[in-house]
A tleap script that builds the chain and sets N, CA, C and O, in Angstrom:
source leaprc.protein.ff14SB
mol = sequence {
  NMET PRO LYS ASN VAL GLU GLU PHE ASN ASP
  TYR ARG ARG ARG MET ASN GLU ARG ILE LEU
  SER GLU ASP HIE ALA VAL ILE LYS ARG PHE
  PHE GLY VAL ASP THR LEU ALA TYR GLN SER
  GLY ALA LEU ASP ALA LYS THR LYS GLU MET
  LEU GLY LEU ILE SER SER MET VAL LEU ARG
  CYS ASP ASP CYS ILE ARG TYR HIE ILE GLU
  GLN CYS HIE LYS ASN GLY VAL THR ARG ALA
  GLU PHE PHE ASP ILE PHE SER VAL ALA LEU
  THR VAL GLY GLY SER ILE VAL ILE PRO HIE
  LEU ARG ARG ALA VAL GLU VAL LEU ASP GLU
  VAL GLU GLY GLU THR ASN VAL ASP GLN CILE
}
set mol.1.N position { -68.709 156.889 138.071 }
set mol.1.CA position { -67.268 156.649 137.768 }
set mol.1.C position { -67.055 157.159 136.406 }
set mol.1.O position { -66.902 156.266 135.574 }
set mol.2.N position { -66.980 159.024 135.720 }
set mol.2.CA position { -67.605 158.903 134.047 }
set mol.2.C position { -66.297 158.480 133.417 }
set mol.2.O position { -65.099 158.459 133.698 }
set mol.3.N position { -67.359 158.055 132.125 }
set mol.3.CA position { -66.511 156.735 131.218 }
set mol.3.C position { -65.865 157.786 130.083 }
set mol.3.O position { -65.431 157.149 129.123 }
set mol.4.N position { -65.718 159.016 129.969 }
set mol.4.CA position { -64.835 159.263 128.917 }
set mol.4.C position { -64.519 160.585 129.335 }
set mol.4.O position { -65.232 161.282 130.057 }
set mol.5.N position { -62.872 161.055 128.608 }
set mol.5.CA position { -62.028 162.190 128.680 }
set mol.5.C position { -63.415 163.272 129.250 }
set mol.5.O position { -63.658 163.614 130.407 }
set mol.6.N position { -64.167 163.628 127.967 }
set mol.6.CA position { -65.042 164.935 128.702 }
set mol.6.C position { -66.005 164.510 129.561 }
set mol.6.O position { -66.707 165.505 129.738 }
set mol.7.N position { -66.606 163.280 130.429 }
set mol.7.CA position { -67.353 163.265 131.119 }
set mol.7.C position { -66.115 163.456 132.009 }
set mol.7.O position { -65.333 164.061 131.275 }
set mol.8.N position { -65.567 163.281 133.097 }
set mol.8.CA position { -64.555 163.407 133.550 }
set mol.8.C position { -63.661 164.308 133.630 }
set mol.8.O position { -62.910 164.248 134.604 }
set mol.9.N position { -63.473 165.415 132.629 }
set mol.9.CA position { -63.111 166.245 132.651 }
set mol.9.C position { -64.297 167.535 133.454 }
set mol.9.O position { -64.141 168.536 134.153 }
set mol.10.N position { -65.070 167.050 133.066 }
set mol.10.CA position { -66.268 168.142 133.241 }
set mol.10.C position { -66.246 168.067 135.293 }
set mol.10.O position { -66.151 169.088 135.974 }
set mol.11.N position { -66.356 166.670 135.878 }
set mol.11.CA position { -66.819 166.114 136.566 }
set mol.11.C position { -65.656 166.655 137.747 }
set mol.11.O position { -65.991 167.254 138.769 }
set mol.12.N position { -63.890 166.236 137.302 }
set mol.12.CA position { -62.875 166.585 137.761 }
set mol.12.C position { -63.397 168.591 138.376 }
set mol.12.O position { -63.596 169.170 139.444 }
set mol.13.N position { -63.399 168.938 136.885 }
set mol.13.CA position { -63.481 170.464 137.585 }
set mol.13.C position { -64.867 171.656 138.189 }
set mol.13.O position { -65.070 172.778 138.653 }
set mol.14.N position { -65.560 170.315 137.722 }
set mol.14.CA position { -67.079 170.645 139.364 }
set mol.14.C position { -67.154 169.895 140.469 }
set mol.14.O position { -67.849 170.347 141.379 }
set mol.15.N position { -66.425 168.489 140.685 }
set mol.15.CA position { -65.976 168.675 141.843 }
set mol.15.C position { -64.747 169.388 142.795 }
set mol.15.O position { -64.748 169.287 144.022 }
set mol.16.N position { -63.629 170.173 141.976 }
set mol.16.CA position { -62.435 170.831 142.194 }
set mol.16.C position { -63.383 171.993 142.877 }
set mol.16.O position { -63.447 172.189 144.090 }
set mol.17.N position { -64.160 172.779 141.799 }
set mol.17.CA position { -64.613 173.821 142.206 }
set mol.17.C position { -65.625 173.891 143.796 }
set mol.17.O position { -65.712 174.570 144.819 }
set mol.18.N position { -66.081 173.016 143.318 }
set mol.18.CA position { -66.722 172.608 144.866 }
set mol.18.C position { -66.213 172.570 145.939 }
set mol.18.O position { -66.632 173.026 147.003 }
set mol.19.N position { -65.008 171.860 145.649 }
set mol.19.CA position { -64.659 171.858 147.133 }
set mol.19.C position { -63.509 172.616 147.103 }
set mol.19.O position { -62.752 171.902 147.761 }
set mol.20.N position { -62.845 173.625 146.766 }
set mol.20.CA position { -62.535 175.006 146.781 }
set mol.20.C position { -62.832 175.622 147.031 }
set mol.20.O position { -62.160 176.499 147.574 }
set mol.21.N position { -64.494 175.713 146.789 }
set mol.21.CA position { -65.497 176.909 147.796 }
set mol.21.C position { -65.731 176.982 149.208 }
set mol.21.O position { -66.427 177.780 149.835 }
set mol.22.N position { -64.935 175.881 149.665 }
set mol.22.CA position { -64.896 175.625 151.052 }
set mol.22.C position { -64.733 176.084 151.663 }
set mol.22.O position { -65.363 176.228 152.710 }
set mol.23.N position { -62.727 177.083 150.926 }
set mol.23.CA position { -62.375 177.962 151.168 }
set mol.23.C position { -61.109 177.616 152.839 }
set mol.23.O position { -60.527 178.341 153.647 }
set mol.24.N position { -61.236 176.084 152.601 }
set mol.24.CA position { -59.952 175.448 153.720 }
set mol.24.C position { -58.925 176.128 153.104 }
set mol.24.O position { -58.997 176.407 151.907 }
set mol.25.N position { -57.545 176.563 154.091 }
set mol.25.CA position { -56.410 176.896 153.618 }
set mol.25.C position { -55.745 175.563 153.348 }
set mol.25.O position { -55.147 175.165 152.348 }
set mol.26.N position { -55.924 175.167 154.135 }
set mol.26.CA position { -54.615 173.333 153.768 }
set mol.26.C position { -54.245 172.949 152.511 }
set mol.26.O position { -53.190 172.755 151.908 }
set mol.27.N position { -56.589 172.841 152.070 }
set mol.27.CA position { -56.652 172.173 150.995 }
set mol.27.C position { -56.050 172.657 149.164 }
set mol.27.O position { -55.637 172.145 148.123 }
set mol.28.N position { -56.471 174.316 149.941 }
set mol.28.CA position { -56.309 175.280 148.785 }
set mol.28.C position { -54.707 175.379 148.224 }
set mol.28.O position { -54.324 175.934 147.194 }
set mol.29.N position { -53.648 174.440 149.551 }
set mol.29.CA position { -52.572 175.592 149.400 }
set mol.29.C position { -52.457 173.830 148.738 }
set mol.29.O position { -51.903 173.949 147.645 }
set mol.30.N position { -52.690 172.690 148.933 }
set mol.30.CA position { -51.852 171.681 148.342 }
set mol.30.C position { -51.767 171.863 146.935 }
set mol.30.O position { -50.784 171.837 146.195 }
set mol.31.N position { -53.166 172.081 146.658 }
set mol.31.CA position { -53.738 172.086 145.322 }
set mol.31.C position { -53.312 172.925 143.991 }
set mol.31.O position { -53.433 172.845 142.769 }
set mol.32.N position { -52.540 174.074 145.320 }
set mol.32.CA position { -51.385 174.767 144.251 }
set mol.32.C position { -50.444 174.338 144.191 }
set mol.32.O position { -49.901 174.608 143.120 }
set mol.33.N position { -49.445 173.294 145.305 }
set mol.33.CA position { -48.565 172.505 145.214 }
set mol.33.C position { -48.145 171.980 144.108 }
set mol.33.O position { -47.028 171.948 143.591 }
set mol.34.N position { -49.577 171.399 143.667 }
set mol.34.CA position { -49.709 170.211 142.914 }
set mol.34.C position { -50.144 170.791 141.408 }
set mol.34.O position { -49.634 170.276 140.413 }
set mol.35.N position { -51.480 172.305 141.228 }
set mol.35.CA position { -50.385 172.428 139.718 }
set mol.35.C position { -48.854 173.261 139.780 }
set mol.35.O position { -48.126 173.280 138.788 }
set mol.36.N position { -48.466 173.953 141.096 }
set mol.36.CA position { -47.180 174.394 140.354 }
set mol.36.C position { -46.118 172.759 140.589 }
set mol.36.O position { -44.894 172.887 140.593 }
set mol.37.N position { -46.513 171.864 140.700 }
set mol.37.CA position { -45.144 170.615 140.576 }
set mol.37.C position { -44.962 170.467 139.710 }
set mol.37.O position { -43.842 170.015 139.470 }
set mol.38.N position { -46.138 170.788 138.258 }
set mol.38.CA position { -45.813 170.043 137.358 }
set mol.38.C position { -45.814 171.457 135.966 }
set mol.38.O position { -46.367 171.521 134.868 }
set mol.39.N position { -45.120 172.186 136.552 }
set mol.39.CA position { -44.571 173.716 135.730 }
set mol.39.C position { -43.608 173.299 135.974 }
set mol.39.O position { -43.136 172.804 136.997 }
set mol.40.N position { -43.029 173.597 134.416 }
set mol.40.CA position { -41.394 173.892 134.127 }
set mol.40.C position { -41.084 174.239 134.939 }
set mol.40.O position { -41.657 174.511 135.995 }
set mol.41.N position { -39.727 174.329 134.499 }
set mol.41.CA position { -38.245 173.753 136.466 }
set mol.41.C position { -37.493 173.541 135.418 }
set mol.41.O position { -37.523 173.563 134.188 }
set mol.42.N position { -36.499 173.232 136.708 }
set mol.42.CA position { -35.216 172.139 136.116 }
set mol.42.C position { -35.593 170.773 134.445 }
set mol.42.O position { -34.867 170.128 133.688 }
set mol.43.N position { -37.114 170.958 134.617 }
set mol.43.CA position { -37.895 169.365 134.608 }
set mol.43.C position { -38.496 170.204 133.337 }
set mol.43.O position { -39.216 171.164 133.611 }
set mol.44.N position { -38.296 169.963 132.251 }
set mol.44.CA position { -39.878 170.538 131.530 }
set mol.44.C position { -41.101 169.830 132.127 }
set mol.44.O position { -41.005 168.671 132.533 }
set mol.45.N position { -42.325 170.563 132.187 }
set mol.45.CA position { -43.715 170.268 131.978 }
set mol.45.C position { -43.938 168.643 131.153 }
set mol.45.O position { -44.119 167.574 131.735 }
set mol.46.N position { -43.858 168.863 129.681 }
set mol.46.CA position { -44.037 167.097 129.448 }
set mol.46.C position { -43.190 165.952 130.266 }
set mol.46.O position { -43.769 164.929 130.634 }
set mol.47.N position { -42.094 166.119 130.477 }
set mol.47.CA position { -41.376 164.823 131.101 }
set mol.47.C position { -42.244 164.875 132.820 }
set mol.47.O position { -42.378 163.803 133.411 }
set mol.48.N position { -42.862 166.417 133.590 }
set mol.48.CA position { -42.815 166.055 134.644 }
set mol.48.C position { -44.580 165.626 134.751 }
set mol.48.O position { -45.112 165.350 135.826 }
set mol.49.N position { -45.053 165.636 133.895 }
set mol.49.CA position { -46.335 164.875 133.488 }
set mol.49.C position { -46.484 163.765 133.064 }
set mol.49.O position { -47.582 163.217 133.150 }
set mol.50.N position { -45.132 162.999 132.351 }
set mol.50.CA position { -45.038 161.276 132.265 }
set mol.50.C position { -44.220 160.927 133.328 }
set mol.50.O position { -44.024 159.734 133.095 }
set mol.51.N position { -43.450 161.265 134.622 }
set mol.51.CA position { -43.250 161.017 135.585 }
set mol.51.C position { -44.769 160.904 136.623 }
set mol.51.O position { -45.082 160.168 137.559 }
set mol.52.N position { -45.327 161.809 136.043 }
set mol.52.CA position { -46.899 161.793 137.098 }
set mol.52.C position { -47.342 160.899 136.341 }
set mol.52.O position { -48.518 161.159 136.595 }
set mol.53.N position { -47.432 159.875 135.465 }
set mol.53.CA position { -48.438 159.302 134.793 }
set mol.53.C position { -47.723 157.931 135.403 }
set mol.53.O position { -48.466 157.245 136.106 }
set mol.54.N position { -46.390 157.464 135.217 }
set mol.54.CA position { -45.754 156.378 135.893 }
set mol.54.C position { -46.135 156.533 137.086 }
set mol.54.O position { -47.091 155.757 137.110 }
set mol.55.N position { -46.039 157.228 138.652 }
set mol.55.CA position { -46.675 157.728 139.874 }
set mol.55.C position { -47.511 157.147 139.438 }
set mol.55.O position { -47.450 155.924 139.566 }
set mol.56.N position { -48.610 157.708 138.762 }
set mol.56.CA position { -50.187 157.694 139.085 }
set mol.56.C position { -50.459 155.410 138.976 }
set mol.56.O position { -51.187 154.775 139.739 }
set mol.57.N position { -49.482 154.717 137.652 }
set mol.57.CA position { -49.824 153.650 137.620 }
set mol.57.C position { -49.250 153.103 138.518 }
set mol.57.O position { -49.973 152.461 139.280 }
set mol.58.N position { -47.753 153.123 138.802 }
set mol.58.CA position { -47.497 152.271 140.315 }
set mol.58.C position { -48.626 152.343 141.183 }
set mol.58.O position { -48.915 151.305 141.779 }
set mol.59.N position { -49.496 153.611 141.422 }
set mol.59.CA position { -50.182 153.828 142.539 }
set mol.59.C position { -51.317 153.321 142.671 }
set mol.59.O position { -51.963 153.082 143.691 }
set mol.60.N position { -51.659 153.080 141.068 }
set mol.60.CA position { -52.983 152.433 140.524 }
set mol.60.C position { -54.469 153.486 141.290 }
set mol.60.O position { -55.467 153.154 141.930 }
set mol.61.N position { -53.834 155.075 140.715 }
set mol.61.CA position { -55.295 155.715 140.381 }
set mol.61.C position { -55.782 155.532 139.222 }
set mol.61.O position { -54.969 155.203 138.359 }
set mol.62.N position { -56.882 155.643 138.914 }
set mol.62.CA position { -57.505 155.982 137.817 }
set mol.62.C position { -57.779 157.195 137.000 }
set mol.62.O position { -57.770 157.313 135.775 }
set mol.63.N position { -58.021 158.061 137.917 }
set mol.63.CA position { -58.680 159.269 138.030 }
set mol.63.C position { -56.943 159.359 138.012 }
set mol.63.O position { -56.702 158.289 137.451 }
set mol.64.N position { -55.991 159.802 138.205 }
set mol.64.CA position { -54.560 160.385 137.880 }
set mol.64.C position { -53.847 159.534 137.133 }
set mol.64.O position { -52.713 159.956 136.912 }
set mol.65.N position { -54.109 158.419 136.631 }
set mol.65.CA position { -54.064 158.452 135.284 }
set mol.65.C position { -54.528 158.564 133.530 }
set mol.65.O position { -53.985 158.471 132.429 }
set mol.66.N position { -55.815 158.808 134.083 }
set mol.66.CA position { -56.446 159.626 132.976 }
set mol.66.C position { -56.528 161.005 132.757 }
set mol.66.O position { -56.954 161.580 131.756 }
set mol.67.N position { -55.907 161.661 134.182 }
set mol.67.CA position { -55.493 162.666 133.984 }
set mol.67.C position { -54.033 163.582 132.525 }
set mol.67.O position { -53.850 164.356 131.585 }
set mol.68.N position { -53.180 162.107 133.983 }
set mol.68.CA position { -52.272 162.680 132.819 }
set mol.68.C position { -51.965 162.032 131.531 }
set mol.68.O position { -51.334 162.754 130.759 }
set mol.69.N position { -52.092 161.513 131.344 }
set mol.69.CA position { -52.722 160.959 129.956 }
set mol.69.C position { -52.728 162.302 128.628 }
set mol.69.O position { -52.126 162.571 127.589 }
set mol.70.N position { -53.833 162.858 129.492 }
set mol.70.CA position { -54.640 163.891 129.155 }
set mol.70.C position { -53.481 165.109 128.701 }
set mol.70.O position { -53.238 165.630 127.612 }
set mol.71.N position { -52.843 165.310 130.202 }
set mol.71.CA position { -52.003 166.445 129.801 }
set mol.71.C position { -50.485 165.921 128.928 }
set mol.71.O position { -49.675 166.615 128.313 }
set mol.72.N position { -50.502 164.838 129.103 }
set mol.72.CA position { -49.170 164.291 128.322 }
set mol.72.C position { -49.230 164.056 126.999 }
set mol.72.O position { -48.213 163.761 126.372 }
set mol.73.N position { -50.789 164.191 126.249 }
set mol.73.CA position { -51.271 164.327 125.012 }
set mol.73.C position { -50.989 165.682 124.800 }
set mol.73.O position { -50.578 165.845 123.651 }
set mol.74.N position { -51.034 166.508 125.315 }
set mol.74.CA position { -51.372 167.896 125.673 }
set mol.74.C position { -49.858 168.881 125.001 }
set mol.74.O position { -49.626 169.825 124.246 }
set mol.75.N position { -48.873 167.543 126.188 }
set mol.75.CA position { -47.522 168.275 125.980 }
set mol.75.C position { -46.694 167.781 124.915 }
set mol.75.O position { -45.466 167.860 124.884 }
set mol.76.N position { -47.168 167.455 124.360 }
set mol.76.CA position { -46.535 166.636 122.607 }
set mol.76.C position { -45.894 164.452 123.195 }
set mol.76.O position { -45.123 163.715 122.580 }
set mol.77.N position { -46.350 164.287 123.978 }
set mol.77.CA position { -46.011 163.070 123.705 }
set mol.77.C position { -46.776 161.650 123.291 }
set mol.77.O position { -47.794 161.061 123.654 }
set mol.78.N position { -45.792 161.453 122.401 }
set mol.78.CA position { -46.571 160.756 120.573 }
set mol.78.C position { -46.880 159.011 121.408 }
set mol.78.O position { -46.446 158.820 122.544 }
set mol.79.N position { -47.443 158.202 120.859 }
set mol.79.CA position { -47.314 156.591 121.409 }
set mol.79.C position { -46.287 156.038 121.340 }
set mol.79.O position { -46.358 155.209 122.247 }
set mol.80.N position { -45.539 155.950 120.962 }
set mol.80.CA position { -43.954 155.527 121.306 }
set mol.80.C position { -43.687 155.695 122.614 }
set mol.80.O position { -43.394 154.855 123.465 }
set mol.81.N position { -43.887 157.488 122.734 }
set mol.81.CA position { -43.277 157.435 123.644 }
set mol.81.C position { -44.507 157.050 125.150 }
set mol.81.O position { -44.104 156.817 126.290 }
set mol.82.N position { -45.987 157.077 124.734 }
set mol.82.CA position { -47.019 156.557 126.049 }
set mol.82.C position { -46.487 154.911 126.284 }
set mol.82.O position { -46.308 154.513 127.435 }
set mol.83.N position { -46.236 153.942 125.027 }
set mol.83.CA position { -45.388 152.647 125.475 }
set mol.83.C position { -44.199 152.767 126.270 }
set mol.83.O position { -43.803 151.897 127.046 }
set mol.84.N position { -43.840 153.478 126.131 }
set mol.84.CA position { -42.503 153.985 126.605 }
set mol.84.C position { -42.844 153.815 128.679 }
set mol.84.O position { -42.434 153.032 129.536 }
set mol.85.N position { -43.600 154.788 128.688 }
set mol.85.CA position { -44.395 155.324 129.948 }
set mol.85.C position { -44.695 153.994 131.169 }
set mol.85.O position { -44.429 153.651 132.320 }
set mol.86.N position { -45.535 153.542 129.784 }
set mol.86.CA position { -46.385 152.071 129.863 }
set mol.86.C position { -45.700 151.198 130.411 }
set mol.86.O position { -46.140 150.315 131.146 }
set mol.87.N position { -44.302 151.411 130.030 }
set mol.87.CA position { -43.244 149.887 129.984 }
set mol.87.C position { -42.855 150.010 131.737 }
set mol.87.O position { -43.067 149.158 132.600 }
set mol.88.N position { -42.271 151.267 131.881 }
set mol.88.CA position { -41.714 151.429 133.167 }
set mol.88.C position { -42.575 151.222 134.061 }
set mol.88.O position { -42.443 150.205 134.741 }
set mol.89.N position { -43.414 151.895 134.251 }
set mol.89.CA position { -44.474 151.819 135.451 }
set mol.89.C position { -44.741 150.492 135.848 }
set mol.89.O position { -44.734 150.151 137.031 }
set mol.90.N position { -45.140 149.200 134.256 }
set mol.90.CA position { -45.069 147.660 134.535 }
set mol.90.C position { -44.019 146.708 135.041 }
set mol.90.O position { -44.175 145.545 135.412 }
set mol.91.N position { -42.684 147.583 134.970 }
set mol.91.CA position { -41.608 147.551 134.867 }
set mol.91.C position { -41.370 147.183 137.065 }
set mol.91.O position { -41.028 146.223 137.756 }
set mol.92.N position { -41.823 148.665 137.317 }
set mol.92.CA position { -41.918 149.540 138.395 }
set mol.92.C position { -43.135 148.696 139.316 }
set mol.92.O position { -42.973 148.177 140.420 }
set mol.93.N position { -44.627 148.745 138.340 }
set mol.93.CA position { -45.280 148.429 139.886 }
set mol.93.C position { -45.289 146.982 139.460 }
set mol.93.O position { -46.357 147.585 139.561 }
set mol.94.N position { -45.238 145.670 139.077 }
set mol.94.CA position { -45.152 144.395 138.760 }
set mol.94.C position { -47.006 144.288 137.984 }
set mol.94.O position { -47.762 145.138 137.514 }
set mol.95.N position { -47.104 142.792 138.199 }
set mol.95.CA position { -48.283 142.916 137.144 }
set mol.95.C position { -49.822 143.388 137.202 }
set mol.95.O position { -50.790 143.515 136.453 }
set mol.96.N position { -49.324 143.638 139.037 }
set mol.96.CA position { -50.991 143.956 139.623 }
set mol.96.C position { -50.989 145.800 138.716 }
set mol.96.O position { -51.879 146.571 139.073 }
set mol.97.N position { -50.035 146.255 137.704 }
set mol.97.CA position { -50.129 147.430 137.126 }
set mol.97.C position { -51.262 146.862 135.822 }
set mol.97.O position { -52.134 147.564 135.309 }
set mol.98.N position { -51.119 146.175 135.661 }
set mol.98.CA position { -51.873 145.780 134.522 }
set mol.98.C position { -52.996 145.921 133.452 }
set mol.98.O position { -53.110 146.068 132.235 }
set mol.99.N position { -54.355 145.697 135.433 }
set mol.99.CA position { -55.413 146.643 134.792 }
set mol.99.C position { -55.229 147.772 134.074 }
set mol.99.O position { -55.620 147.998 132.928 }
set mol.100.N position { -54.424 148.688 135.030 }
set mol.100.CA position { -54.805 150.018 135.045 }
set mol.100.C position { -54.021 150.131 133.297 }
set mol.100.O position { -54.402 150.669 132.257 }
set mol.101.N position { -53.081 149.519 133.580 }
set mol.101.CA position { -52.477 149.895 131.771 }
set mol.101.C position { -53.779 149.601 130.606 }
set mol.101.O position { -53.946 150.281 129.594 }
set mol.102.N position { -54.553 148.535 130.985 }
set mol.102.CA position { -55.470 148.188 130.204 }
set mol.102.C position { -56.068 149.849 130.118 }
set mol.102.O position { -55.833 150.557 129.139 }
set mol.103.N position { -56.899 150.338 131.350 }
set mol.103.CA position { -57.338 151.756 130.803 }
set mol.103.C position { -57.023 152.572 130.492 }
set mol.103.O position { -57.670 153.357 129.799 }
set mol.104.N position { -55.382 152.782 131.059 }
set mol.104.CA position { -54.771 153.843 130.243 }
set mol.104.C position { -54.842 154.054 128.951 }
set mol.104.O position { -55.092 155.121 128.391 }
set mol.105.N position { -54.493 152.451 128.212 }
set mol.105.CA position { -54.607 152.793 126.807 }
set mol.105.C position { -56.366 152.898 126.180 }
set mol.105.O position { -56.833 153.449 125.184 }
set mol.106.N position { -56.927 152.185 127.163 }
set mol.106.CA position { -58.427 152.737 126.370 }
set mol.106.C position { -58.599 154.215 126.137 }
set mol.106.O position { -59.328 154.756 125.306 }
set mol.107.N position { -57.681 154.848 127.148 }
set mol.107.CA position { -58.246 156.874 127.419 }
set mol.107.C position { -57.316 156.839 126.538 }
set mol.107.O position { -57.799 157.380 125.544 }
set mol.108.N position { -55.587 156.314 126.179 }
set mol.108.CA position { -54.810 156.927 125.148 }
set mol.108.C position { -55.755 156.752 123.321 }
set mol.108.O position { -55.662 157.508 122.354 }
set mol.109.N position { -56.572 155.483 123.473 }
set mol.109.CA position { -56.954 155.474 122.214 }
set mol.109.C position { -58.297 156.477 122.453 }
set mol.109.O position { -58.795 156.788 121.371 }
set mol.110.N position { -58.921 156.992 123.496 }
set mol.110.CA position { -59.772 157.702 122.843 }
set mol.110.C position { -59.256 159.121 122.757 }
set mol.110.O position { -59.587 159.801 121.785 }
set mol.111.N position { -58.234 159.773 123.977 }
set mol.111.CA position { -57.391 161.169 123.691 }
set mol.111.C position { -57.086 161.474 122.065 }
set mol.111.O position { -57.049 162.571 121.508 }
set mol.112.N position { -56.887 160.187 121.513 }
set mol.112.CA position { -55.767 160.234 120.010 }
set mol.112.C position { -57.089 160.056 118.838 }
set mol.112.O position { -56.895 160.344 117.657 }
set mol.113.N position { -58.578 159.495 119.385 }
set mol.113.CA position { -59.482 160.228 118.789 }
set mol.113.C position { -59.793 157.936 118.023 }
set mol.113.O position { -60.835 157.415 117.624 }
set mol.114.N position { -58.524 157.382 118.150 }
set mol.114.CA position { -58.909 155.984 118.153 }
set mol.114.C position { -59.773 155.176 118.599 }
set mol.114.O position { -60.432 155.334 119.627 }
set mol.115.N position { -59.842 153.822 117.493 }
set mol.115.CA position { -61.241 152.913 117.749 }
set mol.115.C position { -61.141 152.586 119.469 }
set mol.115.O position { -60.238 151.930 119.988 }
set mol.116.N position { -62.126 153.120 120.085 }
set mol.116.CA position { -62.649 152.478 121.559 }
set mol.116.C position { -62.614 151.233 121.605 }
set mol.116.O position { -62.742 150.719 120.494 }
set mol.117.N position { -62.516 150.668 122.278 }
set mol.117.CA position { -61.814 148.976 122.852 }
set mol.117.C position { -63.300 148.095 122.328 }
set mol.117.O position { -63.309 146.934 121.917 }
set mol.118.N position { -64.385 148.914 122.463 }
set mol.118.CA position { -65.567 148.496 122.942 }
set mol.118.C position { -66.482 147.397 121.594 }
set mol.118.O position { -67.200 146.426 121.359 }
set mol.119.N position { -65.447 148.933 120.907 }
set mol.119.CA position { -65.734 148.607 119.157 }
set mol.119.C position { -65.426 147.479 118.583 }
set mol.119.O position { -66.167 146.881 117.802 }
set mol.120.N position { -63.824 146.961 119.089 }
set mol.120.CA position { -63.181 146.017 118.722 }
set mol.120.C position { -63.560 145.349 119.080 }
set mol.120.O position { -63.124 144.214 118.888 }
savepdb mol mol.pdb
quit
């Protein structure tokens, strides 16, 4: 598992290219639907990314959490909004979300350029 945002993004890009190089129609279509789902429509892209982050936390997918935190940040989600998002995910998902909340805050700190938890 990549340890920081840059490593994760590089790994994600390389593996997506590798997967899509197989030219499998169903996989390519799913990747396309995933991309389209987060574009602005009746809901703006920021809202959709926030929903994706909540869903990812409840489903406990660290890769997805990492990805959606970065996308939310790019879409202007503030630190206060992130913690509201985290609180909704925790309420919906329960205490099993807590380990993912820890990792989410670590990623958020990295994305925002804050002190890493290992340095505290």
